[in-house]
C-alpha positions in Angstrom: 137.6 155.1 67.2 141.4 154.9 67.9 141.7 151.3 66.9 141.6 148.3 69.1 143.3 148.2 72.3 145.6 145.1 72.5 143.9 143.7 75.8 142.2 140.6 74.0 138.6 140.0 74.1 136.2 139.5 76.9 136.7 135.8 77.0 140.3 136.1 77.5 140.2 137.8 80.9 140.1 135.5 83.8 140.6 138.0 86.6 143.6 138.6 88.6 146.0 135.6 89.0 146.9 133.7 92.2 150.1 135.6 92.6 148.4 138.8 92.1 145.7 137.9 94.8 148.6 136.8 97.0 151.0 139.7 97.0 148.3 142.4 96.6 149.5 145.5 98.4 153.0 144.0 99.5 155.0 145.7 96.6 156.0 149.0 96.0 153.6 151.8 94.7 152.9 151.7 91.1 154.6 154.4 89.1 152.1 156.8 87.5 153.3 158.3 84.2 152.4 162.0 83.7 150.1 162.7 80.6 150.4 165.6 78.6 147.2 166.9 77.3 145.5 170.2 76.3 142.0 171.4 75.9 142.3 171.0 72.1 144.0 167.5 72.4 141.5 165.0 73.6 140.2 161.5 72.5 142.4 159.7 70.3 145.4 162.1 70.6 145.5 161.8 74.4 145.7 158.2 74.0 148.4 158.2 71.5 150.3 160.4 73.9 149.8 158.0 76.9 150.9 155.3 74.8 154.0 157.0 73.5 155.0 157.9 77.1 154.5 154.5 78.5 156.5 153.1 75.8 159.2 155.6 76.4 159.4 155.2 80.1 159.5 151.2 79.6 162.3 151.4 77.1 164.3 153.5 79.3 164.0 151.3 82.3 164.7 148.2 80.2 167.9 149.8 78.6 169.1 150.6 82.3 168.3 147.3 83.6 170.3 145.7 80.6 173.3 148.0 81.1 173.4 146.8 85.0 172.9 143.2 83.9 175.8 143.1 81.5 178.5 143.3 84.4 176.7 140.6 86.2 176.4 138.2 83.4 179.9 138.4 82.6 180.8 137.8 86.1 178.6 134.7 86.2 180.1 133.5 82.7 183.8 133.9 84.3 182.6 132.0 87.4 180.8 129.2 85.3 184.0 129.0 82.9 186.4 128.8 86.0 184.2 125.9 87.7 184.5 123.9 84.3 188.0 124.5 83.9 188.7 123.1 87.4 186.7 120.0 86.7 183.6 121.2 88.6 182.2 120.7 91.9 181.3 117.3 93.1 178.5 118.9 95.1 176.8 120.1 92.2 177.5 117.2 89.9 174.2 115.2 89.1 174.0 111.5 90.9 174.5 108.8 88.4 171.0 107.0 87.5 170.2 103.9 89.1 169.7 101.1 86.6 166.2 99.8 86.7 165.6 96.3 87.7 162.1 95.1 87.5 160.5 92.5 89.4 156.9 91.2 89.5 154.2 90.0 92.1 150.7 88.6 92.0 148.8 90.8 94.7 145.8 88.5 94.2 147.7 85.4 95.0 149.3 87.2 98.1 145.9 88.3 99.6 144.7 84.8 98.9 147.5 83.0 100.9 148.5 85.3 103.3 147.2 83.8 106.5 146.6 87.0 108.2 143.9 87.9 105.7 141.8 84.9 106.7 142.1 85.5 110.2 141.1 89.2 109.6 138.2 88.1 107.5 137.1 85.8 110.2 137.1 88.6 112.9 135.3 90.7 110.4 132.5 88.3 110.0 132.1 87.8 113.7 131.7 91.6 114.3 129.3 91.6 111.3 127.4 88.8 112.8 127.2 90.7 116.2 125.8 93.6 114.7 123.2 91.6 112.7 122.0 89.8 116.0 121.6 93.4 117.7 119.4 94.5 114.7 117.5 91.1 114.9 116.7 91.9 118.5 115.1 95.1 117.5 113.1 93.5 114.8 112.0 91.0 117.2 111.1 93.7 119.6 108.8 95.4 116.9 107.1 92.3 115.8 106.1 91.6 119.4 104.8 95.1 119.8 102.8 94.9 116.7 101.3 91.5 117.7 100.2 93.0 121.0 98.7 95.9 119.1 96.6 93.7 116.6 94.8 92.3 119.9 93.6 95.8 120.9 90.6 97.8 119.5 91.6 100.2 117.0 89.9 103.1 118.8 91.5 102.2 122.3 94.0 104.6 123.7 96.3 101.7 123.8 96.3 100.8 120.4 97.3 104.7 119.6 100.0 104.3 122.2 101.3 101.1 120.5 101.1 102.7 117.1 103.5 105.7 118.3 105.8 103.2 119.9 106.1 101.1 116.7 106.7 104.2 114.6 109.6 105.3 117.1 111.2 101.5 117.2 111.1 101.6 113.4 113.0 104.8 113.2 115.3 103.5 115.8 116.0 100.1 114.0 116.7 102.2 110.7 119.1 104.3 112.2 120.9 101.2 113.9 121.0 99.6 110.7 122.8 102.6 108.9 125.1 102.9 111.7 126.1 99.3 111.7 126.9 99.5 108.1 128.9 102.7 108.5 130.9 101.1 111.4 131.5 97.7 109.3 132.6 99.5 106.3 135.1 101.6 108.3 136.5 98.8 110.2 136.9 96.8 106.7 138.6 99.6 105.3 141.1 100.1 108.2 141.6 96.2 108.2 142.6 96.3 104.5 144.6 99.4 104.6 146.6 97.8 107.4 146.9 94.5 105.4 148.2 96.5 102.3 150.8 98.4 104.2 152.3 95.0 105.7 152.2 93.4 102.2 153.9 96.5 100.6 156.6 96.8 103.6 157.5 93.0 102.9 157.5 93.7 99.0 160.0 96.4 99.6 162.1 94.4 101.7 162.2 91.2 99.5 162.9 93.5 96.4 165.7 95.3 98.0 167.3 92.1 99.4 167.2 90.8 95.6 168.4 94.1 94.0 165.3 95.2 92.3 164.1 98.7 92.0 160.6 98.4 90.6 157.9 95.7 91.4 155.2 95.4 89.1 151.7 94.0 89.5 150.9 90.9 87.5 148.3 88.0 87.4 149.6 84.5 87.2 146.1 83.1 86.7 146.0 81.1 83.6 143.9 82.4 80.6 140.7 80.4 80.0 138.9 81.1 76.6 135.7 79.9 78.5 135.3 83.0 80.6 134.9 86.1 78.2 135.4 88.5 81.3 138.5 86.8 82.0 139.7 87.1 78.5 138.9 90.9 78.5 140.4 91.5 81.9 143.8 89.6 80.5 143.8 91.8 77.5 143.5 95.0 79.5 146.6 94.3 81.7 149.3 96.6 81.6 152.3 94.0 81.8 151.9 91.6 78.9 154.9 89.5 79.9 157.2 89.2 83.0 160.0 86.8 83.3 158.8 84.3 86.2 162.6 84.2 87.5 161.9 87.7 88.9 158.5 86.8 90.5 158.8 87.4 94.2 154.9 86.5 95.0 156.1 83.1 96.7 158.9 84.8 98.8 156.5 87.6 99.8 153.8 85.1 100.9 156.2 83.1 102.7 157.9 85.5 104.8 154.7 87.3 105.6 153.3 84.1 107.3 156.7 83.5 108.9 156.5 86.7 110.6 152.8 86.4 111.1 153.1 83.0 113.0 156.0 84.5 114.8 153.9 87.3 116.2 151.0 85.1 116.9 153.3 82.6 118.8 152.8 79.8 116.4 155.5 77.7 115.0 156.7 79.1 111.5 156.1 76.7 109.0 154.8 77.7 105.4 151.3 77.2 104.0 152.4 76.2 100.5 155.4 76.7 98.0 159.0 76.5 98.7 159.8 76.0 102.2 162.2 78.2 103.9 165.3 77.0 105.7 165.3 76.0 109.1 165.3 79.3 111.2 164.6 81.4 107.9 163.5 84.9 108.6 162.5 87.7 106.4 165.1 90.2 104.8 165.9 92.9 107.2 164.0 96.3 106.9 165.9 98.7 105.0 168.3 96.1 103.7 
């Protein structure tokens, strides 16, 4: 044996990397290093010669590359030194960091008091009721067919016909139920996503208007020791304390309802909390 080759164990090999697979066949052909061998020099001697030639070629290439790189490095250093001496370029200077200003919001309270949430919930309940009535009609048809079948003799052709019909109706009702559940879940997800985007947009507008750069989610619900689940939920909150002066929950709810009523054609009056001034409007978008 000639010693262990420095290629690692089998566990170290993970196959060709992504970059190797991506650029395979796109680069120049690999350089083949000639191997000096004779009839007498085989085995370990040949492997030593190969390693020696490979190391020699590698050192020669590294030396040439280093010699070519030194003038370039000196040029880069001169350029960098000149730029520093001239005060640097304004375009390359990093932008100053923005001082963080934090606000807080109770999202549960927003969803609870945003009037459009209740309207959307009522709409979803109406759609669910319509789907339920469709399913109830299928169940009623199945019940009527089953009662009619019960009045027939089991060996009669009509009985067997109703048996096949009931099986088909059961399959149809089950498929209709699964489809209704799927459609309602999709509609609910789309409705919640739309509401969240509206709330998120208003939060950004109010926060920008008040000069805030971050708004964190908090809970303004009072802690009650009588509910163990509430205690555990409070202890797991990320934010332990938030200055109530920077809480924007009421303002977000207020302006969401103002814009919702305006879009619905109703008079703009707040549902609760501080009332906006006459003709009050939400902060402009992007301001």
